[in-house]
N, CA, C and O atoms as CSV, one atom per row, in Angstrom:
chain,resi,resn,atom,element,x,y,z
A,1,MET,N,N,171.605,-0.896,8.682
A,1,MET,CA,C,171.290,-0.925,9.770
A,1,MET,C,C,170.449,-1.345,10.551
A,1,MET,O,O,170.293,-1.603,11.744
A,2,LYS,N,N,169.701,-1.359,9.163
A,2,LYS,CA,C,167.612,-2.820,9.794
A,2,LYS,C,C,168.388,-4.208,10.155
A,2,LYS,O,O,167.645,-5.153,10.422
A,3,ARG,N,N,169.681,-4.428,10.192
A,3,ARG,CA,C,169.904,-6.258,10.288
A,3,ARG,C,C,170.166,-5.799,11.797
A,3,ARG,O,O,169.444,-6.247,12.688
A,4,LEU,N,N,171.464,-4.676,12.152
A,4,LEU,CA,C,171.676,-4.034,13.221
A,4,LEU,C,C,170.743,-4.454,14.282
A,4,LEU,O,O,171.097,-5.141,15.240
A,5,LEU,N,N,169.348,-3.956,14.058
A,5,LEU,CA,C,167.986,-3.608,14.468
A,5,LEU,C,C,167.800,-4.389,15.313
A,5,LEU,O,O,167.733,-4.230,16.532
A,6,LEU,N,N,167.621,-6.093,14.136
A,6,LEU,CA,C,167.261,-7.359,14.033
A,6,LEU,C,C,168.279,-8.126,15.457
A,6,LEU,O,O,168.049,-8.606,16.568
A,7,VAL,N,N,169.025,-7.960,14.906
A,7,VAL,CA,C,170.209,-8.777,15.708
A,7,VAL,C,C,169.796,-8.246,16.912
A,7,VAL,O,O,169.141,-8.990,17.642
A,8,VAL,N,N,170.098,-6.826,17.376
A,8,VAL,CA,C,169.752,-6.460,18.863
A,8,VAL,C,C,168.395,-7.003,19.050
A,8,VAL,O,O,168.640,-7.844,19.915
A,9,LEU,N,N,166.968,-7.105,18.797
A,9,LEU,CA,C,166.262,-7.335,19.231
A,9,LEU,C,C,165.479,-8.978,19.674
A,9,LEU,O,O,164.532,-9.338,20.372
A,10,LEU,N,N,166.603,-9.693,18.730
A,10,LEU,CA,C,166.147,-11.458,19.018
A,10,LEU,C,C,167.815,-11.745,20.075
A,10,LEU,O,O,168.413,-12.803,20.268
A,11,LEU,N,N,168.133,-10.382,20.553
A,11,LEU,CA,C,169.314,-11.259,20.980
A,11,LEU,C,C,168.960,-11.778,22.648
A,11,LEU,O,O,169.528,-12.713,23.211
A,12,PRO,N,N,167.856,-10.891,23.255
A,12,PRO,CA,C,167.476,-11.379,24.259
A,12,PRO,C,C,166.150,-13.148,24.352
A,12,PRO,O,O,165.717,-13.868,25.252
A,13,ILE,N,N,166.045,-13.087,23.144
A,13,ILE,CA,C,164.945,-14.731,22.437
A,13,ILE,C,C,166.170,-15.474,22.253
A,13,ILE,O,O,165.759,-16.264,21.404
A,14,ALA,N,N,167.079,-15.712,22.390
A,14,ALA,CA,C,167.891,-16.880,21.989
A,14,ALA,C,C,168.718,-16.800,22.832
A,14,ALA,O,O,169.493,-17.755,22.879
A,15,ALA,N,N,168.908,-15.782,23.746
A,15,ALA,CA,C,169.974,-16.266,25.680
A,15,ALA,C,C,168.797,-16.913,26.282
A,15,ALA,O,O,169.295,-17.839,26.921
A,16,HIS,N,N,167.277,-16.966,26.477
A,16,HIS,CA,C,166.625,-17.524,27.469
A,16,HIS,C,C,166.668,-18.900,27.136
A,16,HIS,O,O,166.263,-19.496,26.137
A,17,ALA,N,N,167.164,-19.238,28.033
A,17,ALA,CA,C,166.469,-21.184,28.276
A,17,ALA,C,C,166.792,-21.277,29.582
A,17,ALA,O,O,167.660,-20.949,30.391
A,18,ASP,N,N,165.739,-21.864,29.479
A,18,ASP,CA,C,165.225,-23.241,30.760
A,18,ASP,C,C,166.444,-23.424,31.816
A,18,ASP,O,O,167.446,-24.114,31.628
A,19,GLU,N,N,166.025,-22.370,33.394
A,19,GLU,CA,C,167.648,-23.221,34.073
A,19,GLU,C,C,166.976,-24.158,34.673
A,19,GLU,O,O,165.768,-24.078,34.896
A,20,TYR,N,N,167.927,-25.427,35.083
A,20,TYR,CA,C,167.348,-26.980,35.729
A,20,TYR,C,C,168.954,-26.714,36.510
A,20,TYR,O,O,169.947,-26.108,36.107
A,21,MET,N,N,168.669,-27.492,37.834
A,21,MET,CA,C,169.887,-27.063,38.636
A,21,MET,C,C,170.274,-29.043,39.205
A,21,MET,O,O,169.384,-29.866,39.422
A,22,LEU,N,N,171.445,-29.258,39.287
A,22,LEU,CA,C,172.210,-30.118,39.565
A,22,LEU,C,C,173.254,-30.120,40.293
A,22,LEU,O,O,174.378,-29.754,39.951
A,23,THR,N,N,172.852,-30.615,41.526
A,23,THR,CA,C,173.983,-30.730,43.282
A,23,THR,C,C,174.465,-32.064,42.560
A,23,THR,O,O,173.946,-33.044,42.026
A,24,ILE,N,N,175.922,-31.503,42.871
A,24,ILE,CA,C,176.652,-32.888,43.577
A,24,ILE,C,C,177.160,-32.749,45.173
A,24,ILE,O,O,177.555,-31.866,45.933
A,25,LYS,N,N,176.901,-34.149,45.189
A,25,LYS,CA,C,177.516,-34.346,47.239
A,25,LYS,C,C,177.749,-35.493,47.247
A,25,LYS,O,O,177.601,-36.356,46.382
A,26,ASP,N,N,178.271,-35.535,48.633
A,26,ASP,CA,C,178.361,-37.109,48.963
A,26,ASP,C,C,179.185,-37.838,47.343
A,26,ASP,O,O,179.304,-39.051,47.514
A,27,HIS,N,N,179.538,-37.560,46.430
A,27,HIS,CA,C,179.809,-38.273,45.440
A,27,HIS,C,C,178.454,-38.819,44.771
A,27,HIS,O,O,178.282,-39.959,44.340
A,28,GLU,N,N,177.410,-37.627,44.776
A,28,GLU,CA,C,176.649,-38.486,44.075
A,28,GLU,C,C,175.611,-36.433,42.987
A,28,GLU,O,O,175.410,-35.223,43.099
A,29,PHE,N,N,175.386,-37.833,42.017
A,29,PHE,CA,C,174.459,-35.818,41.356
A,29,PHE,C,C,173.251,-36.652,42.294
A,29,PHE,O,O,173.068,-37.818,42.645
A,30,ARG,N,N,172.545,-35.318,42.480
A,30,ARG,CA,C,171.170,-35.120,42.617
A,30,ARG,C,C,170.198,-33.944,41.982
A,30,ARG,O,O,170.733,-32.858,41.760
A,31,PRO,N,N,169.147,-34.066,41.756
A,31,PRO,CA,C,168.185,-35.445,41.242
A,31,PRO,C,C,169.630,-36.214,40.506
A,31,PRO,O,O,170.282,-35.615,39.650
A,32,ALA,N,N,169.950,-37.438,40.926
A,32,ALA,CA,C,170.253,-39.123,40.038
A,32,ALA,C,C,169.299,-38.460,38.144
A,32,ALA,O,O,169.835,-38.575,37.041
A,33,GLU,N,N,168.022,-37.903,38.379
A,33,GLU,CA,C,167.693,-37.318,36.879
A,33,GLU,C,C,166.638,-36.243,37.176
A,33,GLU,O,O,165.966,-35.812,38.113
A,34,ILE,N,N,166.882,-36.025,35.737
A,34,ILE,CA,C,166.042,-34.785,35.285
A,34,ILE,C,C,165.729,-34.837,34.506
A,34,ILE,O,O,166.264,-35.231,33.470
A,35,THR,N,N,164.435,-34.348,34.753
A,35,THR,CA,C,163.381,-34.748,33.265
A,35,THR,C,C,163.270,-33.324,32.678
A,35,THR,O,O,163.738,-32.497,33.462
A,36,ILE,N,N,162.786,-32.782,31.520
A,36,ILE,CA,C,162.995,-31.788,30.576
A,36,ILE,C,C,162.593,-31.730,29.695
A,36,ILE,O,O,162.937,-32.690,29.006
A,37,PRO,N,N,161.569,-30.664,28.909
A,37,PRO,CA,C,160.765,-30.708,27.850
A,37,PRO,C,C,161.463,-31.012,26.820
A,37,PRO,O,O,162.420,-30.243,26.738
A,38,SER,N,N,161.432,-31.949,25.796
A,38,SER,CA,C,161.936,-32.013,24.143
A,38,SER,C,C,162.014,-30.888,23.667
A,38,SER,O,O,161.479,-29.952,24.261
A,39,GLY,N,N,162.732,-30.683,22.416
A,39,GLY,CA,C,162.778,-29.875,21.773
A,39,GLY,C,C,163.513,-28.787,21.826
A,39,GLY,O,O,164.104,-28.279,20.873
A,40,ALA,N,N,163.483,-28.205,23.526
A,40,ALA,CA,C,163.716,-27.538,23.686
A,40,ALA,C,C,165.068,-26.773,25.043
A,40,ALA,O,O,165.013,-27.169,26.207
A,41,LYS,N,N,165.991,-25.861,24.665
A,41,LYS,CA,C,167.292,-25.700,24.934
A,41,LYS,C,C,167.446,-24.982,26.160
A,41,LYS,O,O,166.808,-23.951,26.371
A,42,ILE,N,N,168.300,-25.491,27.027
A,42,ILE,CA,C,168.084,-25.892,28.263
A,42,ILE,C,C,169.382,-24.955,29.506
A,42,ILE,O,O,170.471,-24.826,28.946
A,43,LYS,N,N,169.366,-24.550,30.505
A,43,LYS,CA,C,170.733,-24.024,30.483
A,43,LYS,C,C,170.690,-25.187,32.234
A,43,LYS,O,O,169.788,-25.150,33.072
A,44,LEU,N,N,172.117,-26.187,32.291
A,44,LEU,CA,C,171.953,-26.849,33.198
A,44,LEU,C,C,173.382,-26.525,34.286
A,44,LEU,O,O,174.538,-26.892,34.078
A,45,LYS,N,N,172.968,-25.890,35.230
A,45,LYS,CA,C,173.387,-25.530,36.201
A,45,LYS,C,C,174.346,-26.488,37.618
A,45,LYS,O,O,173.906,-26.842,38.712
A,46,VAL,N,N,175.357,-26.626,37.192
A,46,VAL,CA,C,175.644,-27.591,38.045
A,46,VAL,C,C,176.994,-27.547,39.001
A,46,VAL,O,O,178.199,-27.442,38.770
A,47,GLU,N,N,176.136,-27.687,40.260
A,47,GLU,CA,C,176.690,-27.136,41.462
A,47,GLU,C,C,177.770,-28.338,41.664
A,47,GLU,O,O,177.730,-29.457,41.154
A,48,ASN,N,N,178.846,-27.745,42.638
A,48,ASN,CA,C,179.629,-29.239,43.674
A,48,ASN,C,C,179.789,-28.904,44.366
A,48,ASN,O,O,180.787,-28.192,44.482
A,49,GLN,N,N,178.848,-29.161,45.520
A,49,GLN,CA,C,178.792,-28.773,46.861
A,49,GLN,C,C,181.051,-29.662,47.358
A,49,GLN,O,O,181.986,-29.183,48.000
A,50,ASP,N,N,180.868,-31.063,46.558
A,50,ASP,CA,C,181.986,-31.838,47.754
A,50,ASP,C,C,183.562,-31.018,47.202
A,50,ASP,O,O,183.809,-30.453,46.136
A,51,GLY,N,N,184.443,-31.251,48.440
A,51,GLY,CA,C,185.910,-30.743,47.960
A,51,GLY,C,C,187.133,-31.030,46.903
A,51,GLY,O,O,188.300,-30.648,46.820
A,52,ILE,N,N,185.940,-32.242,45.830
A,52,ILE,CA,C,187.524,-32.604,44.691
A,52,ILE,C,C,186.460,-32.822,43.375
A,52,ILE,O,O,185.511,-33.603,43.307
A,53,PRO,N,N,186.960,-31.842,42.344
A,53,PRO,CA,C,187.268,-31.668,41.711
A,53,PRO,C,C,186.004,-33.293,40.699
A,53,PRO,O,O,186.192,-34.504,40.818
A,54,VAL,N,N,185.312,-32.863,40.175
A,54,VAL,CA,C,184.343,-33.588,39.377
A,54,VAL,C,C,184.405,-33.064,37.620
A,54,VAL,O,O,184.459,-31.896,37.234
A,55,GLU,N,N,184.383,-34.102,36.898
A,55,GLU,CA,C,183.961,-34.026,35.772
A,55,GLU,C,C,182.752,-34.396,34.450
A,55,GLU,O,O,182.570,-35.312,33.648
A,56,PHE,N,N,182.220,-33.328,34.735
A,56,PHE,CA,C,180.881,-33.810,33.983
A,56,PHE,C,C,181.012,-34.330,32.360
A,56,PHE,O,O,181.625,-33.655,31.532
A,57,GLU,N,N,180.434,-35.460,32.067
A,57,GLU,CA,C,180.598,-36.185,30.858
A,57,GLU,C,C,179.497,-36.790,30.490
A,57,GLU,O,O,178.874,-37.350,31.392
A,58,SER,N,N,178.931,-36.858,29.058
A,58,SER,CA,C,178.238,-37.142,28.268
A,58,SER,C,C,178.354,-37.692,26.523
A,58,SER,O,O,178.027,-37.177,25.454
A,59,THR,N,N,178.916,-38.836,26.869
A,59,THR,CA,C,178.874,-38.697,24.820
A,59,THR,C,C,177.864,-38.687,24.675
A,59,THR,O,O,177.869,-38.258,23.521
A,60,ASP,N,N,176.673,-38.841,24.950
A,60,ASP,CA,C,175.319,-38.603,25.032
A,60,ASP,C,C,174.585,-37.459,24.615
A,60,ASP,O,O,173.413,-37.372,24.249
A,61,LEU,N,N,175.711,-36.364,24.765
A,61,LEU,CA,C,175.157,-35.208,24.759
A,61,LEU,C,C,176.097,-34.311,24.027
A,61,LEU,O,O,175.649,-33.349,23.402
A,62,SER,N,N,177.411,-34.577,24.069
A,62,SER,CA,C,178.725,-34.414,23.558
A,62,SER,C,C,179.195,-33.506,24.394
A,62,SER,O,O,179.590,-32.461,23.877
A,63,ARG,N,N,179.278,-33.630,25.765
A,63,ARG,CA,C,179.547,-32.542,26.688
A,63,ARG,C,C,180.201,-33.206,27.797
A,63,ARG,O,O,179.882,-34.223,28.412
A,64,GLU,N,N,181.339,-32.290,27.942
A,64,GLU,CA,C,182.630,-32.494,29.502
A,64,GLU,C,C,183.110,-31.330,29.655
A,64,GLU,O,O,183.191,-30.467,28.781
A,65,VAL,N,N,183.406,-31.260,30.626
A,65,VAL,CA,C,183.122,-29.879,31.494
A,65,VAL,C,C,183.299,-30.446,33.021
A,65,VAL,O,O,182.769,-31.260,33.777
A,66,ILE,N,N,184.609,-29.302,32.995
A,66,ILE,CA,C,185.416,-30.036,34.977
A,66,ILE,C,C,184.840,-28.990,35.898
A,66,ILE,O,O,185.047,-27.779,35.819
A,67,VAL,N,N,184.187,-29.535,36.666
A,67,VAL,CA,C,183.703,-29.130,37.674
A,67,VAL,C,C,184.090,-29.078,39.062
A,67,VAL,O,O,183.893,-30.044,39.800
A,68,PRO,N,N,184.719,-27.835,39.531
A,68,PRO,CA,C,186.027,-27.361,40.781
A,68,PRO,C,C,185.008,-28.246,42.179
A,68,PRO,O,O,183.817,-28.171,42.480
A,69,GLY,N,N,185.886,-28.850,42.616
A,69,GLY,CA,C,185.293,-28.502,44.053
A,69,GLY,C,C,184.793,-27.383,44.540
A,69,GLY,O,O,185.468,-26.357,44.625
A,70,HIS,N,N,183.126,-27.494,45.040
A,70,HIS,CA,C,183.400,-26.022,46.116
A,70,HIS,C,C,183.246,-25.216,45.024
A,70,HIS,O,O,183.601,-24.088,45.367
A,71,GLY,N,N,182.669,-25.225,43.142
A,71,GLY,CA,C,182.241,-24.595,42.264
A,71,GLY,C,C,181.693,-25.097,41.923
A,71,GLY,O,O,181.346,-26.228,42.263
A,72,GLU,N,N,181.140,-24.001,40.480
A,72,GLU,CA,C,179.640,-24.266,39.543
A,72,GLU,C,C,180.054,-24.291,38.749
A,72,GLU,O,O,181.193,-23.958,38.420
A,73,VAL,N,N,178.859,-24.887,37.955
A,73,VAL,CA,C,179.525,-24.289,36.188
A,73,VAL,C,C,177.673,-24.293,35.318
A,73,VAL,O,O,176.532,-24.578,35.684
A,74,SER,N,N,178.213,-23.887,34.281
A,74,SER,CA,C,176.971,-23.862,33.665
A,74,SER,C,C,176.714,-24.280,32.137
A,74,SER,O,O,177.448,-23.660,31.368
A,75,ILE,N,N,175.973,-25.049,31.613
A,75,ILE,CA,C,175.953,-26.223,30.333
A,75,ILE,C,C,174.488,-25.570,30.054
A,75,ILE,O,O,173.462,-25.454,30.724
A,76,TYR,N,N,174.958,-25.135,28.511
A,76,TYR,CA,C,173.494,-25.515,27.120
A,76,TYR,C,C,173.630,-26.867,26.502
A,76,TYR,O,O,174.474,-27.637,26.044
A,77,VAL,N,N,172.226,-26.736,26.756
A,77,VAL,CA,C,172.489,-28.875,26.542
A,77,VAL,C,C,170.841,-28.665,25.956
A,77,VAL,O,O,169.906,-28.456,26.729
A,78,GLY,N,N,170.677,-28.766,24.388
A,78,GLY,CA,C,169.143,-29.048,23.849
A,78,GLY,C,C,169.935,-27.265,22.096
A,78,GLY,O,O,170.776,-26.387,21.900
A,79,PRO,N,N,168.595,-28.059,21.419
A,79,PRO,CA,C,167.757,-28.752,21.433
A,79,PRO,C,C,167.707,-30.350,21.470
A,79,PRO,O,O,168.475,-31.038,20.798
A,80,LEU,N,N,166.776,-30.848,22.281
A,80,LEU,CA,C,166.987,-32.911,22.250
A,80,LEU,C,C,165.947,-33.255,22.074
A,80,LEU,O,O,165.013,-32.816,22.745
A,81,ASN,N,N,165.782,-34.208,21.051
A,81,ASN,CA,C,165.247,-35.081,20.584
A,81,ASN,C,C,164.488,-36.025,22.368
A,81,ASN,O,O,165.079,-36.243,23.426
A,82,PRO,N,N,162.738,-36.405,21.876
A,82,PRO,CA,C,162.517,-37.333,23.171
A,82,PRO,C,C,163.594,-38.327,23.473
A,82,PRO,O,O,164.012,-38.878,22.455
A,83,GLY,N,N,164.311,-38.813,24.887
A,83,GLY,CA,C,165.259,-39.987,25.241
A,83,GLY,C,C,165.787,-39.545,26.321
A,83,GLY,O,O,165.936,-38.413,26.782
A,84,ASN,N,N,166.081,-40.691,26.706
A,84,ASN,CA,C,167.027,-41.017,27.546
A,84,ASN,C,C,168.336,-40.074,27.022
A,84,ASN,O,O,168.585,-40.043,25.817
A,85,TYR,N,N,169.175,-39.294,28.001
A,85,TYR,CA,C,170.330,-39.098,27.876
A,85,TYR,C,C,171.122,-39.088,28.790
A,85,TYR,O,O,170.904,-38.266,29.679
A,86,GLN,N,N,172.311,-39.975,28.916
A,86,GLN,CA,C,173.365,-40.662,30.636
A,86,GLN,C,C,174.387,-39.397,30.455
A,86,GLN,O,O,174.775,-38.803,29.448
A,87,TYR,N,N,174.647,-39.240,31.781
A,87,TYR,CA,C,175.872,-38.053,31.787
A,87,TYR,C,C,176.271,-39.351,33.433
A,87,TYR,O,O,175.658,-40.282,33.955
A,88,PHE,N,N,177.859,-38.518,33.729
A,88,PHE,CA,C,178.135,-39.270,34.469
A,88,PHE,C,C,179.728,-38.186,34.757
A,88,PHE,O,O,180.142,-37.205,34.139
A,89,ASN,N,N,180.406,-39.103,36.244
A,89,ASN,CA,C,182.081,-38.787,36.330
A,89,ASN,C,C,183.061,-39.055,35.660
A,89,ASN,O,O,183.298,-40.247,35.466
A,90,ASP,N,N,183.662,-38.365,35.274
A,90,ASP,CA,C,184.719,-39.512,34.362
A,90,ASP,C,C,185.764,-40.058,35.391
A,90,ASP,O,O,186.377,-41.119,35.270
A,91,PHE,N,N,185.845,-39.369,36.187
A,91,PHE,CA,C,187.016,-38.822,37.395
A,91,PHE,C,C,186.414,-40.504,38.407
A,91,PHE,O,O,187.268,-41.363,38.626
A,92,ASN,N,N,184.922,-40.728,38.906
A,92,ASN,CA,C,184.574,-41.899,38.989
A,92,ASN,C,C,183.635,-42.096,38.640
A,92,ASN,O,O,182.751,-41.317,38.998
A,93,ARG,N,N,183.226,-43.377,37.636
A,93,ARG,CA,C,181.884,-43.550,37.088
A,93,ARG,C,C,180.922,-44.250,37.968
A,93,ARG,O,O,179.837,-44.451,37.422
A,94,ASP,N,N,180.996,-44.547,38.820
A,94,ASP,CA,C,179.655,-44.883,39.473
A,94,ASP,C,C,179.380,-43.810,39.925
A,94,ASP,O,O,179.693,-43.924,41.111
A,95,MET,N,N,179.046,-42.949,39.795
A,95,MET,CA,C,178.616,-41.341,40.022
A,95,MET,C,C,177.649,-41.300,37.955
A,95,MET,O,O,177.928,-41.174,36.763
A,96,ARG,N,N,176.774,-41.462,38.669
A,96,ARG,CA,C,175.724,-41.178,37.153
A,96,ARG,C,C,174.556,-40.413,37.177
A,96,ARG,O,O,174.319,-39.564,38.037
A,97,GLY,N,N,173.736,-40.737,36.133
A,97,GLY,CA,C,172.863,-39.821,35.622
A,97,GLY,C,C,172.156,-39.571,34.350
A,97,GLY,O,O,172.859,-39.412,33.353
A,98,THR,N,N,171.031,-39.518,34.248
A,98,THR,CA,C,169.963,-39.386,33.345
A,98,THR,C,C,168.683,-37.750,32.785
A,98,THR,O,O,167.640,-37.186,33.115
A,99,ILE,N,N,169.479,-37.721,32.063
A,99,ILE,CA,C,168.299,-36.177,31.638
A,99,ILE,C,C,167.267,-36.896,30.564
A,99,ILE,O,O,167.708,-37.428,29.546
A,100,VAL,N,N,165.408,-36.858,30.977
A,100,VAL,CA,C,164.690,-37.388,29.910
A,100,VAL,C,C,164.166,-36.329,30.006
A,100,VAL,O,O,163.766,-35.549,30.870
A,101,ALA,N,N,164.285,-36.507,28.188
A,101,ALA,CA,C,163.581,-35.315,27.359
A,101,ALA,C,C,162.345,-35.892,26.643
A,101,ALA,O,O,162.410,-36.745,25.758
A,102,LYS,N,N,160.640,-35.056,27.356
A,102,LYS,CA,C,159.429,-35.441,27.121
A,102,LYS,C,C,159.318,-34.268,26.332
A,102,LYS,O,O,159.698,-33.098,26.364
A,103,PRO,N,N,158.483,-35.216,25.429
A,103,PRO,CA,C,157.463,-33.373,24.397
A,103,PRO,C,C,156.716,-33.127,26.150
A,103,PRO,O,O,156.354,-33.678,27.189
A,104,ALA,N,N,156.850,-32.009,25.504
A,104,ALA,CA,C,155.947,-30.707,26.468
A,104,ALA,C,C,154.312,-31.347,26.442
A,104,ALA,O,O,153.919,-31.643,25.314
A,105,ALA,N,N,153.531,-31.535,27.355
A,105,ALA,CA,C,151.963,-31.473,27.710
A,105,ALA,C,C,151.491,-30.219,26.796
A,105,ALA,O,O,151.715,-29.029,27.015
A,106,ASN,N,N,150.906,-30.693,25.906
A,106,ASN,CA,C,149.647,-29.861,25.127
A,106,ASN,C,C,148.697,-29.193,25.938
A,106,ASN,O,O,148.086,-30.053,26.573
A,107,LYS,N,N,148.262,-27.969,26.229
A,107,LYS,CA,C,147.745,-26.936,26.877
A,107,LYS,C,C,146.572,-26.443,26.134
A,107,LYS,O,O,146.523,-25.451,25.407
A,108,GLU,N,N,145.335,-27.546,26.513
A,108,GLU,CA,C,143.886,-27.006,25.708
A,108,GLU,C,C,144.006,-25.876,26.671
A,108,GLU,O,O,144.619,-25.646,27.713
A,109,ASN,N,N,142.765,-24.979,25.514
A,109,ASN,CA,C,141.794,-23.451,25.921
A,109,ASN,C,C,140.763,-24.171,26.872
A,109,ASN,O,O,139.868,-23.524,27.415
């Protein structure tokens, strides 16, 4: 019973991830570059405002998902080491973008 209680109490912590928005419009990723804190798990919400599907793909992130025309998907990413992570539309490889993972700024008291 104690184990179950511990799991239930930790669920909100495990489910929390900062959310970032990526929009597809006029056959472009907007913004083309997203900066996130390294070492953190994030939720990348991808909204396709175009009428045709897009295949969000990233070999760097090991992700591949179809975003339907006028649809939306959520992709969980990380935690990532500091660096640049490329993504593209596999249906139109001219559509590209980058996730930049940077160490979070230190807060001083």
